[in-house]
N, CA, C and O atoms as a printed pandas DataFrame, in Angstrom:
     atom_number atom_name residue_name chain_id  residue_number  x_coord  y_coord  z_coord
0              1         N          MET        A               1  130.750  114.591  102.871
1              2        CA          MET        A               1  130.278  113.760  103.815
2              3         C          MET        A               1  128.603  113.267  103.928
3              4         O          MET        A               1  127.740  114.144  103.973
4              5         N          THR        A               2  128.390  112.449  103.951
5              6        CA          THR        A               2  127.077  112.119  103.404
6              7         C          THR        A               2  126.222  112.408  104.696
7              8         O          THR        A               2  126.673  112.101  105.799
8              9         N          GLN        A               3  124.914  113.036  104.548
9             10        CA          GLN        A               3  124.205  113.339  105.932
10            11         C          GLN        A               3  123.668  112.150  106.205
11            12         O          GLN        A               3  123.298  111.325  105.370
12            13         N          THR        A               4  123.603  112.018  107.802
13            14        CA          THR        A               4  123.163  110.841  108.642
14            15         C          THR        A               4  121.887  110.895  108.804
15            16         O          THR        A               4  121.184  109.886  108.856
16            17         N          THR        A               5  121.288  112.531  108.937
17            18        CA          THR        A               5  119.654  112.292  109.487
18            19         C          THR        A               5  118.646  112.961  108.343
19            20         O          THR        A               5  119.011  114.074  107.963
20            21         N          PHE        A               6  117.741  112.573  107.895
21            22        CA          PHE        A               6  117.161  113.042  106.949
22            23         C          PHE        A               6  115.774  112.631  106.974
23            24         O          PHE        A               6  115.433  111.668  107.660
24            25         N          ARG        A               7  114.780  113.426  106.133
25            26        CA          ARG        A               7  113.343  113.224  106.364
26            27         C          ARG        A               7  113.429  112.626  105.059
27            28         O          ARG        A               7  114.201  113.117  104.236
28            29         N          ILE        A               8  112.335  111.062  104.615
29            30        CA          ILE        A               8  112.580  110.069  103.809
30            31         C          ILE        A               8  110.913  111.039  103.271
31            32         O          ILE        A               8  110.041  111.318  104.094
32            33         N          ASP        A               9  110.832  111.350  101.969
33            34        CA          ASP        A               9  109.546  112.211  101.097
34            35         C          ASP        A               9  109.158  111.020  100.572
35            36         O          ASP        A               9  109.745  110.528   99.609
36            37         N          PRO        A              10  108.135  110.454  101.160
37            38        CA          PRO        A              10  106.721  109.526  100.134
38            39         C          PRO        A              10  106.294  109.464   98.748
39            40         O          PRO        A              10  105.729  108.584   98.099
40            41         N          ASP        A              11  106.861  111.047   98.361
41            42        CA          ASP        A              11  106.371  111.486   96.960
42            43         C          ASP        A              11  107.192  112.427   96.683
43            44         O          ASP        A              11  106.884  113.613   96.806
44            45         N          PRO        A              12  108.401  112.000   96.252
45            46        CA          PRO        A              12  109.443  112.360   95.541
46            47         C          PRO        A              12  109.692  112.122   94.026
47            48         O          PRO        A              12  109.595  111.056   93.418
48            49         N          ALA        A              13  110.003  113.240   93.593
49            50        CA          ALA        A              13  110.593  113.327   92.091
50            51         C          ALA        A              13  111.057  111.436   91.312
51            52         O          ALA        A              13  112.077  110.761   91.182
52            53         N          MET        A              14  110.161  111.352   91.119
53            54        CA          MET        A              14  110.747  109.705   90.176
54            55         C          MET        A              14  112.072  109.622   88.790
55            56         O          MET        A              14  112.121  110.246   87.729
56            57         N          GLU        A              15  112.638  109.002   89.139
57            58        CA          GLU        A              15  113.192  108.449   87.679
58            59         C          GLU        A              15  112.851  107.583   87.279
59            60         O          GLU        A              15  112.162  106.910   88.046
60            61         N          PRO        A              16  113.111  106.956   85.700
61            62        CA          PRO        A              16  112.714  105.889   84.880
62            63         C          PRO        A              16  113.588  105.211   85.973
63            64         O          PRO        A              16  114.553  105.705   86.557
64            65         N          SER        A              17  112.923  103.691   86.159
65            66        CA          SER        A              17  113.206  102.266   86.737
66            67         C          SER        A              17  113.250  101.244   85.755
67            68         O          SER        A              17  112.869  101.563   84.629
68            69         N          ALA        A              18  113.580  100.249   85.919
69            70        CA          ALA        A              18  113.898   98.926   84.758
70            71         C          ALA        A              18  113.759   97.650   85.642
71            72         O          ALA        A              18  114.301   96.660   85.150
72            73         N          LEU        A              19  113.361   97.531   86.423
73            74        CA          LEU        A              19  113.795   96.434   87.529
74            75         C          LEU        A              19  112.445   95.292   86.701
75            76         O          LEU        A              19  112.719   94.169   86.279
76            77         N          THR        A              20  111.822   95.570   86.669
77            78        CA          THR        A              20  110.370   94.674   85.979
78            79         C          THR        A              20  110.620   94.533   84.163
79            80         O          THR        A              20  110.626   95.339   83.232
80            81         N          GLY        A              21  110.846   92.754   84.328
81            82        CA          GLY        A              21  110.784   92.613   82.408
82            83         C          GLY        A              21  109.376   93.196   82.126
83            84         O          GLY        A              21  108.388   93.470   82.808
84            85         N          GLU        A              22  109.691   93.260   80.932
85            86        CA          GLU        A              22  108.589   93.830   79.961
86            87         C          GLU        A              22  107.525   92.523   80.148
87            88         O          GLU        A              22  106.804   92.808   81.104
88            89         N          GLY        A              23  107.247   91.533   79.737
89            90        CA          GLY        A              23  106.678   90.601   80.032
90            91         C          GLY        A              23  105.570   90.397   81.492
91            92         O          GLY        A              23  104.506   89.788   81.596
92            93         N          ALA        A              24  106.308   91.137   82.417
93            94        CA          ALA        A              24  105.803   90.629   83.473
94            95         C          ALA        A              24  104.498   91.493   84.044
95            96         O          ALA        A              24  103.763   91.243   84.999
96            97         N          PHE        A              25  104.486   92.478   83.208
97            98        CA          PHE        A              25  103.030   93.902   83.481
98            99         C          PHE        A              25  101.844   92.933   83.161
99           100         O          PHE        A              25  101.817   91.859   82.561
100          101         N          THR        A              26  100.998   93.587   83.691
101          102        CA          THR        A              26   99.638   92.653   83.489
102          103         C          THR        A              26   98.086   93.560   83.112
103          104         O          THR        A              26   96.889   93.278   83.168
104          105         N          THR        A              27   99.064   95.026   82.628
105          106        CA          THR        A              27   98.225   95.743   82.511
106          107         C          THR        A              27   98.489   96.077   81.229
107          108         O          THR        A              27   99.103   95.294   80.504
108          109         N          GLY        A              28   97.948   97.583   80.681
109          110        CA          GLY        A              28   98.450   98.144   79.533
110          111         C          GLY        A              28   99.704   99.128   80.404
111          112         O          GLY        A              28  100.772   99.464   79.893
112          113         N          ASP        A              29   99.393   99.365   81.392
113          114        CA          ASP        A              29  100.605  100.092   82.460
114          115         C          ASP        A              29  101.917   99.804   82.320
115          116         O          ASP        A              29  102.291   98.696   82.705
116          117         N          HIS        A              30  102.643  100.505   81.887
117          118        CA          HIS        A              30  103.845   99.716   82.198
118          119         C          HIS        A              30  105.118  100.588   83.055
119          120         O          HIS        A              30  106.276  100.216   83.239
120          121         N          SER        A              31  104.550  101.681   83.431
121          122        CA          SER        A              31  105.203  102.485   84.249
122          123         C          SER        A              31  105.990  102.238   85.575
123          124         O          SER        A              31  105.558  101.640   86.561
124          125         N          GLU        A              32  107.082  102.740   85.443
125          126        CA          GLU        A              32  108.358  101.968   86.918
126          127         C          GLU        A              32  108.854  103.308   86.988
127          128         O          GLU        A              32  109.141  104.001   86.012
128          129         N          GLY        A              33  108.962  103.720   88.492
129          130        CA          GLY        A              33  110.117  104.764   88.514
130          131         C          GLY        A              33  110.422  104.068   90.248
131          132         O          GLY        A              33  109.812  103.286   90.977
132          133         N          ASN        A              34  111.985  105.041   90.372
133          134        CA          ASN        A              34  112.737  104.572   91.675
134          135         C          ASN        A              34  113.054  105.871   91.994
135          136         O          ASN        A              34  113.264  106.683   91.093
136          137         N          HIS        A              35  113.140  106.281   93.543
137          138        CA          HIS        A              35  113.797  107.541   93.936
138          139         C          HIS        A              35  114.536  107.131   95.457
139          140         O          HIS        A              35  114.083  106.807   96.554
140          141         N          THR        A              36  116.311  107.386   94.743
141          142        CA          THR        A              36  117.266  106.854   95.784
142          143         C          THR        A              36  117.166  108.133   97.009
143          144         O          THR        A              36  117.436  109.308   96.758
144          145         N          HIS        A              37  116.818  107.737   98.069
145          146        CA          HIS        A              37  116.959  109.020   98.857
146          147         C          HIS        A              37  118.528  108.761   99.658
147          148         O          HIS        A              37  118.954  109.831  100.092
148          149         N          PHE        A              38  119.366  107.697   99.911
149          150        CA          PHE        A              38  120.568  107.381  100.372
150          151         C          PHE        A              38  121.300  106.002  100.084
151          152         O          PHE        A              38  120.748  104.915   99.918
152          153         N          GLU        A              39  122.175  106.179  100.069
153          154        CA          GLU        A              39  123.196  105.213   99.145
154          155         C          GLU        A              39  124.292  105.031   99.820
155          156         O          GLU        A              39  125.032  105.978   99.554
156          157         N          ALA        A              40  124.775  104.343  100.527
157          158        CA          ALA        A              40  125.909  103.835  101.560
158          159         C          ALA        A              40  127.059  103.774  100.216
159          160         O          ALA        A              40  126.950  102.945   99.312
160          161         N          PRO        A              41  128.130  104.779  100.278
161          162        CA          PRO        A              41  129.239  104.529   99.766
162          163         C          PRO        A              41  129.633  103.439   99.197
163          164         O          PRO        A              41  130.017  103.522   98.031
164          165         N          ASP        A              42  129.639  102.212   99.839
165          166        CA          ASP        A              42  130.177  100.847   99.393
166          167         C          ASP        A              42  128.547  100.110   98.456
167          168         O          ASP        A              42  128.372   99.149   97.707
168          169         N          GLU        A              43  127.770  101.039   98.955
169          170        CA          GLU        A              43  126.330  100.061   98.258
170          171         C          GLU        A              43  126.061   99.036   98.979
171          172         O          GLU        A              43  125.729   97.965   98.469
172          173         N          SER        A              44  126.158   99.205  100.167
173          174        CA          SER        A              44  125.550   98.147  100.884
174          175         C          SER        A              44  124.093   97.963  101.541
175          176         O          SER        A              44  123.591   96.899  101.904
176          177         N          ILE        A              45  123.568   99.174  101.602
177          178        CA          ILE        A              45  122.651  100.254  102.119
178          179         C          ILE        A              45  122.227  101.238  101.033
179          180         O          ILE        A              45  122.935  102.149  100.604
180          181         N          SER        A              46  120.662  100.869  100.537
181          182        CA          SER        A              46  119.824  101.501   99.977
182          183         C          SER        A              46  118.906  101.944  100.758
183          184         O          SER        A              46  118.395  101.221  101.614
184          185         N          VAL        A              47  118.517  103.388  100.548
185          186        CA          VAL        A              47  117.014  103.399  101.161
186          187         C          VAL        A              47  116.098  104.311   99.997
187          188         O          VAL        A              47  116.393  105.463   99.677
188          189         N          GLY        A              48  115.263  103.761   99.601
189          190        CA          GLY        A              48  114.441  104.823   98.036
190          191         C          GLY        A              48  113.046  104.576   98.199
191          192         O          GLY        A              48  112.683  103.555   98.782
192          193         N          THR        A              49  112.188  105.435   97.727
193          194        CA          THR        A              49  110.956  105.303   97.103
194          195         C          THR        A              49  110.969  104.393   95.570
195          196         O          THR        A              49  111.895  104.610   94.788
196          197         N          TRP        A              50  109.980  103.467   95.245
197          198        CA          TRP        A              50  110.039  102.780   94.074
198          199         C          TRP        A              50  108.499  102.480   93.525
199          200         O          TRP        A              50  107.991  101.560   94.166
200          201         N          GLU        A              51  107.684  102.991   92.563
201          202        CA          GLU        A              51  106.749  102.774   92.291
202          203         C          GLU        A              51  106.673  101.872   90.488
203          204         O          GLU        A              51  107.369  101.936   89.475
204          205         N          CYS        A              52  105.297  101.019   90.935
205          206        CA          CYS        A              52  105.270  100.101   89.698
206          207         C          CYS        A              52  104.079   99.595   89.404
207          208         O          CYS        A              52  103.396   98.980   90.224
208          209         N          ALA        A              53  103.751   99.815   88.236
209          210        CA          ALA        A              53  102.211   99.026   87.611
210          211         C          ALA        A              53  102.323   97.908   87.647
211          212         O          ALA        A              53  103.337   97.215   87.567
212          213         N          PRO        A              54  100.531   97.452   87.859
213          214        CA          PRO        A              54  100.451   95.847   88.068
214          215         C          PRO        A              54  101.448   94.911   87.442
215          216         O          PRO        A              54  102.032   95.368   86.460
216          217         N          CYS        A              55  101.690   93.955   87.737
217          218        CA          CYS        A              55  102.664   93.159   87.253
218          219         C          CYS        A              55  102.799   91.690   88.103
219          220         O          CYS        A              55  102.433   91.664   89.278
220          221         N          ARG        A              56  103.312   90.538   87.485
221          222        CA          ARG        A              56  103.980   89.437   88.600
222          223         C          ARG        A              56  104.535   88.766   87.635
223          224         O          ARG        A              56  104.287   88.517   86.455
224          225         N          GLU        A              57  105.854   88.377   88.880
225          226        CA          GLU        A              57  106.974   87.991   88.561
226          227         C          GLU        A              57  107.015   86.722   89.887
227          228         O          GLU        A              57  106.594   86.750   91.043
228          229         N          VAL        A              58  107.677   85.735   89.144
229          230        CA          VAL        A              58  107.937   85.098   89.920
230          231         C          VAL        A              58  110.080   84.835   90.349
231          232         O          VAL        A              58  111.091   84.923   89.652
232          233         N          VAL        A              59  109.907   84.617   91.324
233          234        CA          VAL        A              59  111.598   85.482   91.756
234          235         C          VAL        A              59  112.137   84.140   92.538
235          236         O          VAL        A              59  111.905   83.879   93.718
236          237         N          PRO        A              60  112.841   83.417   91.701
237          238        CA          PRO        A              60  113.644   82.405   92.835
238          239         C          PRO        A              60  114.432   82.692   93.885
239          240         O          PRO        A              60  114.373   82.013   94.910
240          241         N          SER        A              61  115.155   83.598   93.772
241          242        CA          SER        A              61  115.971   83.846   94.732
242          243         C          SER        A              61  116.046   85.578   95.184
243          244         O          SER        A              61  116.861   86.379   94.727
244          245         N          TRP        A              62  115.031   85.862   96.135
245          246        CA          TRP        A              62  115.273   87.570   96.031
246          247         C          TRP        A              62  116.589   87.626   96.549
247          248         O          TRP        A              62  117.185   86.877   97.322
248          249         N          PRO        A              63  117.008   88.938   95.815
249          250        CA          PRO        A              63  118.110   89.591   95.692
250          251         C          PRO        A              63  119.398   89.649   97.015
251          252         O          PRO        A              63  120.481   89.109   97.240
252          253         N          VAL        A              64  118.364   90.797   97.758
253          254        CA          VAL        A              64  118.959   91.308   98.633
254          255         C          VAL        A              64  118.004   91.331  100.184
255          256         O          VAL        A              64  116.789   91.280   99.991
256          257         N          HIS        A              65  118.442   91.401  101.641
257          258        CA          HIS        A              65  117.703   92.025  102.383
258          259         C          HIS        A              65  116.955   93.035  102.440
259          260         O          HIS        A              65  117.633   94.021  102.733
260          261         N          GLU        A              66  115.605   93.339  102.268
261          262        CA          GLU        A              66  114.700   94.161  102.333
262          263         C          GLU        A              66  113.424   94.249  102.991
263          264         O          GLU        A              66  112.577   93.365  103.123
264          265         N          MET        A              67  113.407   95.732  103.479
265          266        CA          MET        A              67  112.356   96.240  104.227
266          267         C          MET        A              67  111.158   97.218  103.596
267          268         O          MET        A              67  111.353   98.394  103.289
268          269         N          MET        A              68  110.248   96.722  103.498
269          270        CA          MET        A              68  109.051   97.639  102.494
270          271         C          MET        A              68  107.828   98.222  103.384
271          272         O          MET        A              68  107.194   97.606  104.240
272          273         N          THR        A              69  107.664   99.493  102.988
273          274        CA          THR        A              69  106.491   99.966  103.656
274          275         C          THR        A              69  105.733  100.629  102.619
275          276         O          THR        A              69  105.920  101.644  101.948
276          277         N          VAL        A              70  104.484   99.433  102.709
277          278        CA          VAL        A              70  103.897  100.373  101.076
278          279         C          VAL        A              70  102.745  101.742  101.534
279          280         O          VAL        A              70  101.828  101.792  102.354
280          281         N          VAL        A              71  103.231  102.602  100.712
281          282        CA          VAL        A              71  102.656  103.878  100.769
282          283         C          VAL        A              71  100.969  104.032   99.831
283          284         O          VAL        A              71   99.905  104.617  100.032
284          285         N          GLU        A              72  101.563  103.097   98.732
285          286        CA          GLU        A              72   99.934  103.187   98.298
286          287         C          GLU        A              72   99.765  102.206   97.250
287          288         O          GLU        A              72  100.762  102.024   96.551
288          289         N          GLY        A              73   98.906  101.646   97.027
289          290        CA          GLY        A              73   98.628  100.256   96.109
290          291         C          GLY        A              73   98.401   98.904   96.785
291          292         O          GLY        A              73   97.805   98.735   97.848
292          293         N          ALA        A              74   98.910   98.053   96.086
293          294        CA          ALA        A              74   98.472   96.927   96.631
294          295         C          ALA        A              74   99.526   95.767   95.956
295          296         O          ALA        A              74   99.520   95.683   94.728
296          297         N          VAL        A              75  100.631   94.671   96.905
297          298        CA          VAL        A              75  101.347   93.476   96.592
298          299         C          VAL        A              75  101.127   92.465   97.204
299          300         O          VAL        A              75  101.140   92.666   98.418
300          301         N          THR        A              76  100.852   91.067   96.813
301          302        CA          THR        A              76  100.557   89.907   97.227
302          303         C          THR        A              76  102.088   88.994   97.207
303          304         O          THR        A              76  102.803   88.757   96.233
304          305         N          LEU        A              77  102.213   88.739   98.129
305          306        CA          LEU        A              77  103.400   87.493   98.030
306          307         C          LEU        A              77  103.093   85.968   98.147
307          308         O          LEU        A              77  102.494   85.631   99.168
308          309         N          THR        A              78  103.403   85.049   97.291
309          310        CA          THR        A              78  102.603   83.990   97.342
310          311         C          THR        A              78  104.330   83.120   97.760
311          312         O          THR        A              78  105.339   83.555   97.205
312          313         N          HIS        A              79  104.408   82.193   98.530
313          314        CA          HIS        A              79  105.744   81.935   99.312
314          315         C          HIS        A              79  105.779   80.497   98.494
315          316         O          HIS        A              79  104.877   80.109   97.751
316          317         N          ASN        A              80  106.912   79.841   98.761
317          318        CA          ASN        A              80  106.982   78.534   97.754
318          319         C          ASN        A              80  106.153   77.282   98.583
319          320         O          ASN        A              80  105.999   76.238   97.950
320          321         N          ASP        A              81  105.798   77.331   99.505
321          322        CA          ASP        A              81  104.540   76.366  100.278
322          323         C          ASP        A              81  103.208   76.696   99.917
323          324         O          ASP        A              81  102.296   75.983  100.334
324          325         N          GLY        A              82  102.970   77.680   99.200
325          326        CA          GLY        A              82  101.821   77.665   98.498
326          327         C          GLY        A              82  101.499   79.192   99.364
327          328         O          GLY        A              82  101.190   80.143   98.647
328          329         N          ARG        A              83  101.568   79.414  100.810
329          330        CA          ARG        A              83  101.196   80.611  101.636
330          331         C          ARG        A              83  101.174   82.154  100.346
331          332         O          ARG        A              83  101.922   82.379   99.394
332          333         N          SER        A              84  100.063   82.890  100.850
333          334        CA          SER        A              84  100.075   84.008  100.080
334          335         C          SER        A              84   99.607   85.310  101.394
335          336         O          SER        A              84   98.660   85.458  102.166
336          337         N          GLU        A              85  100.802   86.011  101.095
337          338        CA          GLU        A              85  100.280   86.909  102.093
338          339         C          GLU        A              85  100.185   88.754  100.907
339          340         O          GLU        A              85  100.888   89.205  100.003
340          341         N          SER        A              86   99.075   89.190  101.548
341          342        CA          SER        A              86   98.843   90.545  100.858
342          343         C          SER        A              86   99.027   91.810  102.044
343          344         O          SER        A              86   98.694   91.916  103.224
344          345         N          PHE        A              87   99.710   92.658  101.101
345          346        CA          PHE        A              87   99.730   93.903  102.083
346          347         C          PHE        A              87   99.764   94.845  101.181
347          348         O          PHE        A              87  100.343   94.875  100.096
348          349         N          GLY        A              88   98.485   96.326  102.195
349          350        CA          GLY        A              88   98.610   97.423  101.247
350          351         C          GLY        A              88   99.358   98.853  102.246
351          352         O          GLY        A              88  100.400   98.847  102.903
352          353         N          PRO        A              89   98.482   99.842  102.057
353          354        CA          PRO        A              89   98.818  101.119  102.213
354          355         C          PRO        A              89   98.798  101.035  104.006
355          356         O          PRO        A              89   97.842  100.646  104.677
356          357         N          GLY        A              90  100.220  101.549  104.567
357          358        CA          GLY        A              90  100.598  101.326  105.658
358          359         C          GLY        A              90  101.585   99.937  106.149
359          360         O          GLY        A              90  102.595  100.059  106.842
360          361         N          ASP        A              91  101.093   98.716  105.669
361          362        CA          ASP        A              91  101.670   97.760  105.861
362          363         C          ASP        A              91  103.429   97.781  105.450
363          364         O          ASP        A              91  104.020   98.150  104.436
364          365         N          THR        A              92  103.855   97.260  106.625
365          366        CA          THR        A              92  105.249   97.250  106.680
366          367         C          THR        A              92  105.394   95.772  106.763
367          368         O          THR        A              92  104.787   94.985  107.491
368          369         N          PHE        A              93  106.883   95.411  105.330
369          370        CA          PHE        A              93  107.144   93.482  105.772
370          371         C          PHE        A              93  108.661   93.651  104.806
371          372         O          PHE        A              93  109.139   94.445  103.996
372          373         N          TYR        A              94  108.956   92.620  105.343
373          374        CA          TYR        A              94  110.781   92.047  104.782
374          375         C          TYR        A              94  110.491   90.982  104.284
375          376         O          TYR        A              94  109.626   90.166  104.602
376          377         N          ILE        A              95  111.494   90.987  103.197
377          378        CA          ILE        A              95  111.908   89.592  102.443
378          379         C          ILE        A              95  113.015   89.171  102.793
379          380         O          ILE        A              95  113.786   90.100  103.037
380          381         N          ALA        A              96  113.439   88.192  102.927
381          382        CA          ALA        A              96  114.716   87.904  103.363
382          383         C          ALA        A              96  115.916   87.202  102.196
383          384         O          ALA        A              96  115.740   86.100  101.677
384          385         N          LYS        A              97  116.768   87.819  102.005
385          386        CA          LYS        A              97  117.768   87.626  100.565
386          387         C          LYS        A              97  117.855   86.030  100.520
387          388         O          LYS        A              97  118.360   85.405  101.453
388          389         N          GLY        A              98  117.494   85.598   99.733
389          390        CA          GLY        A              98  117.380   84.215   98.892
390          391         C          GLY        A              98  115.869   83.715   98.937
391          392         O          GLY        A              98  115.651   82.638   98.382
392          393         N          GLN        A              99  114.809   84.369   99.531
393          394        CA          GLN        A              99  113.484   83.835   99.591
394          395         C          GLN        A              99  112.929   83.586   98.463
395          396         O          GLN        A              99  112.849   84.594   97.760
396          397         N          HIS        A             100  112.482   82.579   97.969
397          398        CA          HIS        A             100  111.836   82.467   96.504
398          399         C          HIS        A             100  110.464   82.655   96.959
399          400         O          HIS        A             100  109.859   82.056   97.848
400          401         N          VAL        A             101  110.001   83.799   96.024
401          402        CA          VAL        A             101  108.073   84.297   96.247
402          403         C          VAL        A             101  107.894   84.632   95.016
403          404         O          VAL        A             101  108.777   85.068   94.277
404          405         N          VAL        A             102  106.635   84.432   94.695
405          406        CA          VAL        A             102  106.117   85.244   93.524
406          407         C          VAL        A             102  105.469   86.636   93.948
407          408         O          VAL        A             102  104.614   86.726   94.829
408          409         N          TRP        A             103  105.910   87.577   93.312
409          410        CA          TRP        A             103  105.649   89.020   93.436
410          411         C          TRP        A             103  104.603   89.456   92.737
411          412         O          TRP        A             103  104.748   89.394   91.516
412          413         N          GLU        A             104  103.495   89.919   93.175
413          414        CA          GLU        A             104  102.145   90.323   92.210
414          415         C          GLU        A             104  101.575   91.807   92.782
415          416         O          GLU        A             104  100.866   92.024   93.764
416          417         N          ILE        A             105  102.048   92.578   91.976
417          418        CA          ILE        A             105  101.671   94.051   92.066
418          419         C          ILE        A             105   99.862   93.935   91.689
419          420         O          ILE        A             105   99.671   93.619   90.515
420          421         N          THR        A             106   98.930   94.086   92.288
421          422        CA          THR        A             106   97.483   94.123   92.157
422          423         C          THR        A             106   97.151   95.183   92.023
423          424         O          THR        A             106   96.336   95.392   91.125
424          425         N          GLU        A             107   97.653   96.383   92.893
425          426        CA          GLU        A             107   97.077   98.040   92.240
426          427         C          GLU        A             107   98.409   98.383   92.071
427          428         O          GLU        A             107   99.370   97.847   92.624
428          429         N          LYS        A             108   98.428   99.758   90.888
429          430        CA          LYS        A             108   99.855  100.154   91.015
430          431         C          LYS        A             108  100.376  100.397   92.758
431          432         O          LYS        A             108   99.627  100.777   93.658
432          433         N          LEU        A             109  101.616  100.114   92.875
433          434        CA          LEU        A             109  102.515  100.115   94.111
434          435         C          LEU        A             109  103.112  101.107   94.235
435          436         O          LEU        A             109  103.376  101.603   93.140
436          437         N          ARG        A             110  103.545  101.781   95.246
437          438        CA          ARG        A             110  104.358  102.978   95.842
438          439         C          ARG        A             110  104.860  102.648   97.201
439          440         O          ARG        A             110  104.101  102.932   98.129
440          441         N          LYS        A             111  105.889  102.155   97.456
441          442        CA          LYS        A             111  106.785  101.733   98.144
442          443         C          LYS        A             111  107.901  102.611   99.102
443          444         O          LYS        A             111  108.235  103.471   98.287
444          445         N          MET        A             112  108.436  102.815   99.964
445          446        CA          MET        A             112  109.505  102.992  100.781
446          447         C          MET        A             112  110.143  101.505  101.138
447          448         O          MET        A             112  109.537  100.562  101.648
448          449         N          TYR        A             113  111.700  101.560  100.682
449          450        CA          TYR        A             113  112.372  100.441  101.150
450          451         C          TYR        A             113  113.671  100.807  101.505
451          452         O          TYR        A             113  114.377  101.631  100.925
452          453         N          MET        A             114  114.038   99.920  102.830
453          454        CA          MET        A             114  115.687   99.858  102.759
454          455         C          MET        A             114  115.877   98.605  102.368
455          456         O          MET        A             114  115.179   97.618  102.601
456          457         N          ILE        A             115  117.016   98.713  101.666
457          458        CA          ILE        A             115  117.759   97.136  101.210
458          459         C          ILE        A             115  119.175   96.999  101.954
459          460         O          ILE        A             115  119.726   98.063  102.238
460          461         N          VAL        A             116  119.649   96.124  102.206
461          462        CA          VAL        A             116  121.013   95.930  102.754
462          463         C          VAL        A             116  121.577   94.491  101.994
463          464         O          VAL        A             116  121.323   93.311  102.236
464          465         N          GLY        A             117  122.474   95.149  100.946
465          466        CA          GLY        A             117  123.139   93.567  100.113
466          467         C          GLY        A             117  123.955   92.728  100.866
467          468         O          GLY        A             117  124.407   91.697  100.369
């Protein structure tokens, strides 16, 4: 049986992750890690902590519905209409599945997330 109530540690042991393309990193630091705190048996929901070095990626269609809270660092989203929003520690934001954004991490980012596929 899956535990249904649990504390989410914002500083867990991270496993290597490779969601960011090598050409997207904007500094010599290419580190990226993830820790999955919970995943539904059918993989429709995932809760975790992810961190990544500065990078910039154009995402034509965000692959999932995702709510995020920045623990450390900074990220800027630029929307298709040119509007930009920046988020830092303590900020919580949401990106809808299918949204076109430019995702730019300007300071090494650690975020907690909840994804609904």
